[in-house]
N, C-alpha and C positions, 0 to 999 in steps of 0.2 A: 564483410558481412556482419560479424559480431558487433563492430562499432556502430554500424547502421542500425542494427536491431535495437540496441539499448538506447540510442538517441531517439528512435521512433517511439519508444515506450515511455519516455519520461516527460512528455509535454503535459501542461496543465490545462484546466478548463476554467479560464478566468471569469466566466459569467456564472459559474455554479453557485447555487444557494445551499446553505446547510440544512439538513433534515435530521430529525431524531424521532423515529417512528416505532410503535409497538403494535403487535397484532399476531395473527396466525399465518404461518407459511404453508403454501401448497404448491404442488407441481414442481418440486425441487428436482434439478438436474445437475449432475456433477460430471466434469470431463477432465481426464488427464491425457495430454496429447503431446506429440513430438513437434517442436517448433524450431526447425532449421538445425539447431545444435544442442538443444536442451529440452527437458520435459517441463511442461507447465500445467497448472491446474486452474480451472475456472468453474463457476457455478452460476446458476440463475434460479430464481423462484418468484412466485407471486405472493405479495403480502396483502392480506385482508386487514386493513388498519382498524385499530380500536376506534369506536365511535362512528364507524361507517365511512362512507366516501368511496371513490373509485379504487379498484385494485391497483397496486403499485408493482411494477416489475422491478426486481432487484437483481443486479448483476455484480460480479466481482471485478476487481482490477486484476490485471495480469501480474504474474511475478516479474520483477525487474531484474534483468540480467546486466551485469557489468563485469567484463572480462570473464573470469571463471566463478564469480561470486553471485549469490542470489541475495539481492537487497530487498527482501520481502517478496511476496506476501507470506504470512505465517498462518498455518493451521495447527493450533496447539495440540500436542499429543494427549491422548486419553479422553478426548471429547467424542463420545459416540452419540449419534442422533438418529432417532427413528423418524425420518422425514415423512413417512407415510401417515404418521399420527397427526400431522398438521400442528407441529409444536408452536408454542408461543415464542416469539422472537422479539428482540429489539435491534433496530438497524440505525446506526449513525452513518451518514454519508453525505453525498452531494447530488443535487439534481443533474440530470443529463448523463451523457456517455463520456466518461473519463478514460478514453482509450484512443490510441493513435496507431493505425488508422481507425477512424470512428465507425467501427462495426463490431458485431459480436457473432462470429461464426456464420455470417451470411443471413442471420435472422432479421426479420422485419420488426422494428422496434417502434413503440409509441413514445417519442421523446417527451411528450407532455405528462406522461405517467411513468417515468423511469428514474431510478436512483442507482448510482454507483456506490457500492458499500465501502465504507472505511472500516467499520467494525460490525460484526454480527454476533450477538449473544443469543444463546439458547438457554433459557432459564437465567441463571446467574453466571454462566461460564462463557467466555469468548470462544466461538467456533472458528472465527476468521478475523485476522487483523491485517490491514494494509499498512506496510511500513515505509513505503516510498512517499516522501513529502515534497510537493511543489506548491505553488500558490494557486488556490482555487478562487481567489478574491478575498478581500479583507474580512468580510463576515464569516465566510466558510473557514478561512484560516484560523480565526480566533475560536470558532466553535469546535473545530477539530482539535486544536491545541489543548483546550480545556479537558477534553476526554482523555488525552494521552498524558497530561501533566502529572508529574509526581507518581507515575505508575512504573512498575518494573517491566522487563521483557515478558510477553511479546509486544509491549507497547513502545519498543525502541523504534527509532526512525533513521532513515537514510535520505540523502539528497545531494544535489549539487551544492558545493560550498557557495558559489556565486548566486545561487537561486534560493537560499534558505529563507523561508517565510518568517522566521523569528531570529533575533540577534543571538550570537554566541555569548556565553558567559565570559567573564574576564579570563579564566584559565583557558577556555577554548580560543579566545582571541590571541592569547600569547602563543598557543600552539600553531595557529595559522600564520602568525608573524614569523615563526621559526620555519614553517613549511609553506611558503607562499605559492608553490606549484600544486598544492593539494587540490584535487578535482572533486572528490566525493567525501562526505562525512558520514559517520555513524554515531548516533548519540541518543540522549534521553532529554525529554522536555522537563525542565525543573522550573516551576513558576512560569515566568514569561520568557525564558531563554533556553538555549540548547547547551547541554553538557556534552562535550566531545568524548567519545569512546575510541573511535578510529578515524584516521585520515588516510586517503588513498591517492597516490600520484600515478601518473602514466610514465613508464620508463621509455628509454630510447627505442626499444623494440615494439612499442605500442601495447605492452602488457601492463596490467595494474601492479602496483607495489604498495604494500601497507607500510606507512612511515610512522604511524602512531597506533599502538594497540597490538594485541596478540592476533596473529593470522587465524588461529583455530577458533576464534570467537565470532567469525562471520560465516554463515552457511555457504557451502559450495553449491553450484548448480549441479543437477543430475544430468551429466553429459553422456551417459551410456547409451549408445545408439541402439535403436530397436532392432 
């Protein structure tokens, strides 16, 4: 079940287009719910864009479970938002529904006016960051990488080694040659390449094993049953 869940959650939206929008947020809704074996968080709100135009529905990506680790998303601590005040926000994301299965809690969605958020800032502070990277298409990959490039955590990224949308830097390539069975990476975007912080392999028991990096530097899933 766990292997199936994280494989379902990791697929990309190859036709997505990048967006960078600012405006006011209304009708914010947040949920924290039990999903098979871990707790997840999601949100949605309606963005009234600066300059007018139709309202845009903004939704989050799900947290990405892998074994017992949480490979994003991140809600930075200490960011308190009064959503009832319709705060000004900036949303960087991709068009469409970047979720698999392609649904959001059974809600009817207008895909023509829908954005899946990569980062949401309230004022100058990030409220939410998606850390799982797959390919959304060449233009969206490049636009997203520019936002994360040369930034510290929470703008760190995770992904499949074989599906990385950017090349690994020389040090990372050397680590991958040393650990050819590595399945997942954790890193930072530095310029146009990925600096490797962690590599994760799957052991003979089907569990994850960190072969590069400190285990206590990747967040664990909250698996406490309700």
